[in-house]
N, C-alpha and C positions, 0 to 999 in steps of 0.2 A: 630446524628441529634436530636435537641430538640423536646419535645412533641408538642410544638406549631405548628411546621411544619407538624406534623403527623395528626392534626385534621383540617387543612385548606384544601381548594380545591386544585386540581392538579397544577394550575398555580401559586397560592400563595405559595404552598408548595415548588415548584421549586425555586421561588425567595428567600424563606427563606433559602434553602440549599445554594444557591449562596452567600447570604450575610454572612451566618455562616462560610462557607469555606473561604471567603475573610478575615473575621476577624481573623480566625486561622492563615492564612498565614501572615497577617500583624503583628501579635504578635510574630510569630515564625521565620520569615525569614527577612533577610536584603534586601537591594536594589539590583535589578538586571536589571537596566535600559538598554534601547536600544533594538532595534528590530533585530540587526545584530546577526548572529550566527557564523560567522567565519570572512570572509572578511568584514562583516558589523561592526565588532569590530576593524577594522584596522589591522587584521592579514593577510589579503589577499595579493596575489602576485601583483606585478606591471609588466605590459608588456612593461614598458619603456616609456619615454616621447615621443619617436618617434612613439608610437603605434597609429594606425588610428582607434582603436576600440572606437568609440564615439557613443553616442545615449542616449536615455532617460532611466534612471534606474527607476525601479518601486519604488514608494515612499510609505513606510509603515507609513503614518501619517494620522491623522484624526482630524477633527475639534472638539472642546470641546462640541459642540452641538450634537455630534454623540455619546455621552455617553449612556451607557445602561439605558433605562428607566425602572423604577420599580413602575408602577402605583399601587395604592391601590385597591385591588379587594374585593368584598363582602366576609366576613368571613363565612365559612360554620361551623355551630355550631355542636358539637358532639351530637349524640343521646344517651341519658342516659338510661341505662337499669339497673334495680335493681339487685345488687349483681355482676355486671360486670364492669370492668374498661372500660371507654369510649374510650380509646386510643388503636388502633390496632398496636401491635408491629411488625406485619408482613405487614405493610401498603404497598399496591402496588405502591404508589407514591414514596417510598423511593428509592434513587438512587442505582443502582447496581455497585459495585466496579469491574471494569474490571481487570481480572487476568493477571498481566504482564508476567506470566510464559507461557501463551498460552494454559493452560490446559483446557480440556473439552469444546473446542470451539463450537462444534456442539450442545452439550447438553445445553450450555449457550444460544446459538442462539435460540434454541427451547423455552427455558424459557422466553427470552426477547420478542420473537414474540408473545407469548401467552399474555404478559402484554400489548402489544400495538405496533402500527406502529412506534412510537417515544418514547423512554424510557430514563429517566434520568440515567446517569452513572457517576462514578467518575474515573478520569484518575490518573496516578501516581502523587503524591504530593497533592492528594485530590482536584484536579482541576475539578469543575463540568462541565459536558458536556451532550450531548444527543446522542443517537444512533438510526439510522433509520434501521429497521429490516425487513420490508415487501416490496415485489417486486414493486407493483404499486405505493405505497407511496414513495419509493426510486426514481423511475423514475420521479415522479412529483416534488419531492424535488430538485433534482439536476438540473432541468430545470426551476425552479421557478424564476421569475424576482426579487424577494426580498431575494434571497440567493446569497451570495458573497463568493469569495475565498481569497480575499486580506485581510491580517491580520490587516489592519487598522480598520477592523470591529470587531476584537477580543477584547472585552471589558476588560478582565482580563489582557491581554498583554499591552493594551494601558494605563491602569490604574496602571500598575506596581504591580500587585497582584499575579504574578506567583512566585513559589519558585526559588531561585538561582540555575542555572544549570539544570533547568527543562529538562528532557530527550526528551520531545516531541517538544521542541522549534523549532528545525530545520524544522519540517513539516510545521510550520506556516510561518517561516520567510525566507525560501529559495527564492531567486529572480528568477523568470522564469514564463513561461506560465501557469504552474500548480497552481500558486498562484496569477494569474492576472485575471482581470475582464474587460468586455466591450471592449473599443477600444485598451487598452493596451494588452489584451489577443489576440485580432484579429491581432494586429501588430506582436506580438511575435510568434503566431502560424503560421502566414504567412511566417515569416522569416525562421522558422524551417522547415516548409513544403517545401519551395523552395529548402532546402538543403537535407532533408530526403525524397527523391523521391522514387516511386515504382521501378524505374530502379536501384537505389542504393541498395534497399533491395534485388531485384532479383539477382543482381551481387554477393550477399553473398551466394547464394545457393551452389556453388561448395566449398566455404570455410566451410560451415556447414557440407557437406558430408565428406570432407577431415578430418576435426577435429573430427567428430563423429567416423570415422574409427580408428583414432589414439587412441582415448579415450577408445574404446572398447578393443583394445589391452592392454591398461594399466589396465582396469578393470579385464581382464582375468589374468594378471600378479599379481594383488593384491589378487585375489581369490586363485591363485595357491600358493602364498607365505604364506597364512594363514593355520594353521594346520587343521582347520575345513572347509576350502574351502569357507570362508565367506568374502565378500567385502562390503564396504559401497558404495552403488550406488550413494548416494547424493554427497559424497566427491570425488569419483573417476570419475564420469560421469556427473551427473546432474548439478554440480557446474562449473567445468572447461569449459563445452561446451558453455553456454551462456556468461560466462565471457570472453572466448577467442574470441567469435564472436563480442561482443560489443567493446572490446578493438581494434580488427581489424577494426571495423567500425569507431571508433573515432581516429585511428592512435596512440593509446597508446602502448608504448613498452612493450614487454612481461615481463620485469623485474618488472613492476609495478602491474601486475595482482593480485598476491596473497595479496599484501598489500591493494590494493583498495577493494578487497572482504572483508578483515578483517575490514577495516574502515566502509564500507557500512553496514556490519553486526552490528557493534556497534551503528551506527546511527539508524538502523531499529529496533533493539531489544528494547523492553520496559523495560528490566531489566538492561540496562547499567547504571553503577554508574554515578551520576550527574557530578562528576568531570571529567569523561572521555569524556562526550559529546562535550564540547568546544574543547578539544584537538583533538578528532577524526575529527571534522569539520575543524579545522585549518590545520591538516595534509592533508586531502583530497583536500582542496582548494589549498594548496601549490603544491601538485602533479599535479593537473589539470591545475594550473597556468603555470607550467613548460611545460606541453603538449601544451597549447595554445600559449605560447611564441615561442616554437619550430616550430609550424605550421605557425605562423605569419611570422617567418624568412624564413622558407622553406616549402611552401605549398605543399600538396600532394593530392592524390585522396582519401581523407577521409572526414568524416562528420565534423570534427573540422575545417578543412580548408574551407569547403563549408559554414559552419556557419559564419566564419570570413568574407567570401566574400559576403555573402547573403545581398541583398538589398530589402527593402519593395517595393511593387508595388501597386499603387492606380490608378484606372481608366486606366489601361494598361500602365502606365508609372512609371519608378523607381523614388522613392522619395528621394533616398540617405540615408534614415534611415537604421540603422543596429543595431545589438545587442551591447549594452554597454559591457564593460569588465565584470562588475558584472553580467549582464544577461547571457553572454557567459559562465562564470564559473558555474553559477546556472544551466544553461541548460545542461552542461556537467555532472554535479553532478547528476541531476535528471535522465539523460540518463543512467549513470553507475548504479545507484541504481535500477531504474525501469527496465532497460534493462536486468539485469542479475538476480536480486532477484526474480522477478515474474516468469521468465521462469524456473529458478532453481526449484522453488516450483511447477510449473505446471508439469514439467517432473517427479519430485519425486512423486507427488500425483497421476499422471496418472499410473505410474508403480505400485504403491501401490494398486490402485483400480483394475487394470487388474489382478494382482496376487490374489486379494481377490475375484474376480468374473471371474473365468475361462470360464464360459459360454459366457461372453461378448468377451473374447479373441478369442474364437472359432468362433464367428460370423464374426470377421474380417478375420480369416484364411479361412473361408468357402466362403468369398466374399459377405456375407449378410450385411456387414457394412465395414466402412473404418477406417483407422487410424485417419483421420480428425474427424470422428464421435466420436471416443474415446477422442480426445482432447477437443471437444466442450462439451461433457458430463462431463468431469473432471472439466472444467471451471465452470459448474453449480453445480455439486455435491460436489466438494471439491476444490473450487477455490483457487488461490495462494495468494489472498489478502482478509483479513477478515474485520477488522474495519479500513477503510481508512480515514485519517484526511486530512484537516479540511474544513468545510464550515461554514458560519455564517449568520444567518438571519439578515437582515438590519432593520427589525421591528419585533415585536412579531408575531409569525407565527404559525397558527394552522396546526398540522399534525396529522391526525387521531383524537383521543380523547384528545391529548395533545396540549398545546400551548408552543412553544419553545421561551424563552425570547430573545429579541434582543441582539446580541453580544455574544451569547453563542456558544462555539465551538461544531460542530456536526460531528460525524463520520458516514459514510454510510457503512453498513455491507453487503458486496457482498456475503459472505458465508451464512449469515442468509437469505437474499433474494433468494439465489439459491435453498433453500429447503423450500420455502414458499408454503404450500399446496394450498393456494388461487390461486397461479399462475401455479403450476405444478401438482395439483391433490393430492389425498390421498397417492400416492406412491412416493412423492417427495423425500423421504429418500432412494429410490432405485436407484442404478447405472444402467442406461439403455441407451446404446449408440445408440439405435434406436429412442430415444426421439427427437421430432421435435421442442419442445418449446425453444425459444431463451433465453439466459442468459444475465446478466448485468456485467459480470466480467471484461470487458474492459471499463466499464463506460457507460455513456449515455449523449447525448447532446453535447454541445460545447467543453467539456473536454474529449471526447472519446479518448482513448489511440491511439496515432499515431504509436506506436510500435507494435500494434496488429498483422499486417501481418507477421512481423519478428518473433514474439513469436510463432505464429501458425506454420510457416515454420520450425523453429527449433524443436518444439515438435513433429511434424509429422515425420520428418526425423529421429530424435532420437529414437522414439518408434519403427518405422518400422525396423531400422537397429538393434536395441537392441534385439527385440524378434525374428528377422530372424536369427541372428547369434547364439543366445542362446534361443532356443525354450522352453527349460525346466527351464528357469529362474524363481525363486520363492523366497518368503520371507524366511529368515533364522530364524525368530522368529515369534511367534503369533502376530497378529496385535495389540492386546491390550497392548503389551509390548513396543510398539513404543512410544518414548518420544517426545512431541511437541517441536518445535523450540521456544525459549523463547521470544515470542512477540504476542500481540493480533492484530498487524497490518498485519504481514505475517501469512501464514497458511501452515505448512508443518512439518513433523517429523524432528527432529534434525539429525537423522541418519536413513538410510534405509538399514539394513543388508540384503544381498541377497546371494543366492547360484545360480550358473549358471546351476544347475540341481535341480529337485524337491527334497525336503526333506520329507520323509515319516512322517506322523503323524501331519502335520500342516493342520488344517481344514480350509475350505474356504466357504464363503457364495455365494449364487447365483447358 
């Protein structure tokens, strides 16, 4: 960043960063026009001319008058001190480059919280953004009327200033309720809610129990096959459980499960090579298009069939409106990614926390706390999602001491907010399953996660069954040797090596 930006005020400095980064991208990258990420580029499947999947697709367009405003602000002159350079090279307004490897997430969160409630950051490709790091400001931000989810408000995307193959494009451009605002969001959420009912979730309970028992057998087999008695809990248990449940929910054949996880992982990882992102999107869309076409031809008792059949209801009467083909595929894609990646991370992080805090595990065994308490505290203490993309201010928006420029992408950091001492007290870094304070890990406001009840059910059943069958289960390596999953969006170790009996010499906190 040039020295001019360093001596200006925070708002002006942020705009200088935005302009400089845009200039670098224009010099170094070619065109990457279009908002589509898969089917938006014309790669998507067709359900056939006989398909009745009609409806309004979300339009990611915006009027030219909605371009990012960059008003000139009064310049803050540097204070001259004899014998000292007037420019601070450790300027607190300088953007923090988010580490795509996911390393040191909680340490980084602490540093950013100390800087402010809203902190300028750089995304992959040097794309400028902001991160919201504090609990109360995050709640206020996600419910603010001048904050949008639709990428028509993303100035750099609209102005063709993003690098080709930008790995985070999918988060902005996927079509569905997660990127919709206002009436579009109400319509889409209503359609999904009518299909994804509490009754449908509860009907999955025996499925979760059955699959959990099967996977515990496989976990034991994996540990027995290893010379040191070590098994990767993430690979053999925490991953296939939510993936199996979500595929059963959607009516996806077992043959697609492993590949859908691999594709989901490529999309979520912030280290995926740019050339792989469009290919992963195209392949996932093609697979889900096959699923949708099969359910259209032969409906079943699954969520995909229910989504195809769902109609919007206004004032007690059906409107005839339904999900368009594009919206249906986008909804399935978001359900696959969010429905298994977050629960996978939640189960992994909960086992890690309980192994590192045996006193908390004993509270559950003594009846002083419940497995549900452990799940809720894990969601706060080490949540499955760290920096969740994207929201966009529709006008210059003050957050804390910062002013986020209109059209700037913003990530909300649920893991940073989860350890905010302003909300949880001086012991916010302590894992305490008796804590009563509520977390934000499933979101807040209109976009609160519809899948929260299913994720909670899966995690509670998984933890109880796991520690009941293997009461001596423990980490096979010291906690500091665990390598994070390569993403600043998700939050979990890449592997969780465990033994089904305690290993002497591994120290625990708590």
